[in-house]
C-alpha positions in Angstrom: 0.1 -0.3 0.0 1.4 3.6 -0.9 2.7 5.4 2.2 0.5 8.4 1.3 -2.8 6.2 1.3 -1.6 4.4 4.7 -1.0 8.0 6.3 -4.3 9.3 5.4 -6.2 6.1 6.6 -4.6 6.4 9.8 -5.3 9.6 9.9 -9.1 8.9 8.9 -9.4 5.5 11.4 -8.1 7.7 14.7 -10.9 9.9 13.8 -13.2 7.5 13.7 -12.3 6.2 16.9 -12.8 9.6 18.3 -16.3 9.7 16.6 -17.0 6.1 18.3 -15.7 7.4 21.8 -13.3 4.8 21.9 -9.4 4.7 23.3 -6.7 5.9 20.7 -4.8 2.7 21.7 -7.2 0.5 19.5 -5.1 2.5 16.5 -2.9 -0.6 16.5 -5.9 -2.8 15.3 -5.3 -1.1 12.0 -2.4 -3.3 11.2 -3.0 -6.2 13.3 -6.7 -6.6 12.6 -8.6 -4.6 10.0 -5.6 -4.1 6.8 -5.1 -8.1 7.1 -8.9 -9.1 6.7 -9.3 -6.0 3.9 -6.8 -7.6 2.3 -8.3 -10.9 2.4 -11.9 -9.7 1.5 -10.4 -8.1 -1.7 -8.7 -10.9 -3.1 -11.0 -11.9 -6.1 -12.9 -9.1 -6.2 -13.6 -7.5 -10.0 -16.0 -5.5 -11.2 -18.7 -8.8 -11.8 -18.9 -9.9 -8.7 -19.8 -9.0 -4.9 -18.5 -10.3 -1.7 -20.6 -10.7 1.6 -18.7 -11.0 4.6 -20.8 -12.5 7.8 -19.9 -10.9 10.9 -20.9 -13.4 13.9 -20.7 -11.9 17.7 -22.9 -12.5 20.8 -24.5 -9.5 21.9 -22.0 -6.8 23.0 -19.6 -8.3 21.3 -18.6 -5.2 19.3 -19.8 -6.0 15.8 -21.3 -2.5 15.0 -18.0 -1.1 15.9 -16.1 -3.7 14.2 -18.2 -3.2 10.8 -17.9 0.5 11.2 -14.0 0.2 11.5 -13.7 -2.2 8.4 -16.2 -0.3 6.2 -13.6 2.4 6.5 -10.5 0.6 5.7 -12.2 -1.1 2.7 -13.3 2.2 1.4 -10.5 4.1 1.9 -7.6 1.8 1.3 -9.1 -0.3 -1.3 -11.6 2.2 -3.1 -14.5 -0.5 -2.6 -18.2 0.3 -2.2 -19.2 -1.2 0.7 -22.8 -1.7 2.5 -23.1 -2.3 6.2 -26.0 -4.4 6.8 -27.6 -6.5 10.1 -29.8 -9.2 10.1 -31.5 -7.0 13.1 -32.9 -5.0 9.9 -34.3 -8.2 8.7 -37.0 -8.5 11.7 -40.2 -9.3 11.5 -42.6 -6.3 12.4 -44.0 -6.6 15.8 -47.6 -7.4 14.1 -46.1 -10.3 12.2 -44.2 -11.5 15.5 -47.7 -11.3 17.4 -49.2 -13.7 14.6 -46.4 -15.9 15.0 -46.5 -16.0 18.9 -50.7 -16.9 18.5 -49.7 -19.3 15.5 -46.5 -21.4 16.8 -45.6 -20.4 20.1 -45.6 -17.1 22.8 -42.3 -16.9 22.9 -41.6 -15.7 19.1 -42.9 -12.3 20.3 -39.8 -11.6 21.5 -37.3 -10.6 18.4 -33.9 -12.0 17.9 -33.9 -15.6 17.5 -34.1 -17.4 14.3 -37.7 -17.4 13.0 -38.3 -13.8 13.5 -36.9 -12.4 10.2 -37.9 -12.0 6.8 -35.6 -14.3 5.7 -36.6 -14.1 1.9 -36.2 -10.5 2.2 -32.7 -10.7 2.9 -32.0 -13.4 0.0 -33.9 -10.7 -2.4 -32.1 -8.2 -1.1 -28.6 -9.5 -2.1 -29.5 -10.9 -5.4 -31.1 -7.3 -6.6 -27.8 -5.7 -5.1 -25.6 -7.8 -7.0 -27.5 -7.5 -10.2 -28.1 -4.0 -10.1 -26.6 -1.2 -12.6 -24.4 1.8 -11.5 -27.6 4.1 -11.5 -30.3 1.4 -9.8 -31.2 2.6 -6.2 -31.9 0.1 -3.8 -33.9 0.6 -0.5 -32.2 -1.1 2.6 -34.4 -2.1 5.7 -34.0 -1.0 8.8 -35.3 -2.1 12.4 -35.9 0.5 15.1 -35.0 -1.1 18.2 -36.3 1.8 20.4 -39.7 1.2 19.3 -39.1 -2.6 18.8 -40.5 -2.4 14.9 -39.5 -1.8 11.5 -39.2 1.6 9.8 -41.6 2.8 7.3 -40.0 2.4 4.0 -39.7 6.0 3.5 -37.4 6.2 6.2 -35.3 3.5 5.4 -31.5 4.0 3.8 -31.1 3.8 0.0 -27.7 2.4 -1.7 -26.9 3.3 -5.3 -25.5 0.9 -7.4 -23.8 -2.1 -6.7 -21.6 -2.8 -3.5 -18.4 -4.5 -3.7 -18.8 -5.9 -0.4 -21.5 -6.0 2.2 -20.9 -6.3 5.7 -23.9 -8.5 7.0 -23.4 -8.8 11.1 -25.7 -10.6 13.5 -25.4 -12.4 16.7 -26.0 -15.8 15.2 -24.8 -15.3 12.1 -23.7 -18.5 10.2 -25.1 -20.5 13.0 -26.0 -24.4 12.5 -28.6 -26.1 13.8 -28.2 -28.3 17.0 -28.8 -31.7 17.3 -32.0 -32.9 18.4 -30.9 -34.7 21.3 -29.8 -31.1 22.5 -33.1 -29.8 22.5 -34.4 -32.0 25.4 -33.2 -30.3 28.3 -33.8 -26.9 28.6 -30.8 -24.9 29.6 -32.2 -22.1 31.5 -35.5 -20.8 33.5 -37.0 -19.3 30.7 -37.1 -22.8 28.7 -37.8 -24.7 31.7 -40.9 -22.7 32.6 -42.0 -21.3 29.1 -41.2 -23.9 26.6 -41.9 -27.0 28.7 -42.6 -29.3 25.6 -39.7 -27.9 23.2 -41.8 -26.5 20.8 -40.4 -23.2 20.8 -36.7 -24.2 20.4 -37.4 -27.0 18.4 -38.9 -24.4 15.8 -36.0 -22.3 16.1 -33.7 -25.1 15.4 -35.6 -26.0 12.0 -35.6 -22.4 10.9 -31.8 -22.5 11.1 -31.5 -26.2 9.1 -34.1 -24.7 6.6 -34.8 -21.0 6.1 -31.8 -19.7 7.4 -29.2 -22.1 6.0 -30.2 -20.4 2.6 -29.4 -17.3 3.7 -26.1 -18.1 5.3 -25.2 -19.8 2.0 -25.1 -16.2 0.4 -21.6 -15.9 2.6 -18.4 -15.5 1.1 -16.5 -15.3 4.6 -17.7 -15.8 7.7 -15.6 -13.6 10.4 -16.3 -14.5 14.3 -15.8 -12.4 17.2 -15.4 -14.8 20.0 -16.9 -13.3 23.3 -15.0 -15.0 26.6 -18.4 -16.6 27.7 -21.9 -16.5 27.8 -21.7 -15.2 31.2 -20.2 -11.7 29.8 -23.3 -11.3 27.2 -25.4 -9.8 30.0 -23.0 -7.4 31.5 -22.2 -6.2 27.5 -25.7 -5.9 26.8 -26.6 -3.9 29.4 -24.1 -1.4 28.5 -25.5 -1.3 25.2 -29.1 -0.9 26.7 -27.8 2.0 29.0 -26.5 3.8 25.9 -29.8 3.6 24.2 -31.4 5.1 27.2 -29.1 7.8 27.5 -29.5 8.5 23.5 -33.3 8.5 23.8 -33.8 10.4 27.3 -36.6 12.2 27.3 -38.5 9.9 24.7 -41.0 8.3 27.5 -42.7 6.3 24.5 -39.9 4.3 23.3 -39.1 0.8 24.9 -36.2 0.7 26.8 -35.5 -2.2 29.0 -35.1 -2.3 32.8 -32.7 -5.2 34.2 -35.3 -7.6 35.2 -36.5 -7.3 31.4 -32.9 -7.3 30.0 -32.2 -10.9 31.8 -35.3 -12.6 30.3 -34.7 -11.2 27.1 -30.7 -12.4 27.0 -32.3 -15.9 28.0 -33.7 -16.4 24.8 -30.4 -16.4 23.1 -28.6 -18.5 25.5 -28.9 -22.1 24.1 -27.7 -20.9 20.5 -25.0 -18.6 21.9 -23.5 -21.4 24.1 -23.7 -24.0 20.6 -21.8 -21.1 18.7 -19.1 -20.8 21.4 -18.5 -24.3 21.3 -19.4 -25.5 17.3 -18.3 -22.3 15.2 -14.5 -21.3 16.1 -13.6 -24.7 14.4 -15.4 -23.7 11.0 -15.1 -19.9 10.9 -13.3 -18.4 8.1 -11.5 -16.0 10.4 -11.7 -16.0 14.3 -11.1 -13.1 16.5 -11.3 -13.7 20.5 -12.6 -10.4 22.4 -11.3 -10.4 25.8 -12.9 -9.2 29.0 -11.8 -5.6 28.0 -13.7 -5.7 24.8 -10.4 -6.0 22.7 -9.9 -8.2 19.5 -7.2 -10.5 20.1 -5.9 -13.1 17.3 -6.6 -16.5 18.6 
């Protein structure tokens, strides 16, 4: 890489860290983490293909920050057009989740687990973007977590042309189904009391095996941000909720969870999070570990 390009990149990377309210010590991650991954992602790219990079990480692992910094590097160091998308942006509307809760299991009213996304919308979006002409404009779906519902189409983002790279993040990105025998025993109080007959977790598992496997087949590269343990998830997710509470202060109509609500919410994800921590590190294309201080480390 040319020296002037690298110097400019370091300057903008440092500015991005300040914008994200992160310490300047993370500047060393540019050479250690982001540039090597960007080089890997750029291999084989030309004017006729599109690369989809899946970024997996439990709640609070830092996926949003990781993708923001990765996008900056891909755009400034390699001149690529990059779209950042979260699987959260494919959530079913609250109304559709309520219908699912009535027809399949009451726990599906809570967003997050496989089965609570518009999977076909995601696959169709990838196909549309892959075939977009330079002047085509594509509507990018977004989800408003503060009100727990989809954004109206008029408030969604737009992307012009075809992206070279899509950074597609999600807490269970690239996950596979569990063996059926693993579903027999509940992993927490939520499953024990509210999913006694295993209907909810069995449906989730089936969705992973069918609908979501087709979505994840679109990935060209799977990156895992491996958290220290499931126990760390609540602590980090609580920090996210506090930031949301601060950023929406005075907007009393917004849905911000208290500690008890958050613990119950996180319980929906425990089974699959523990499964991924056990199963995914051995097959992810790129594995980074996230330490207790939220720093990305090489395994």
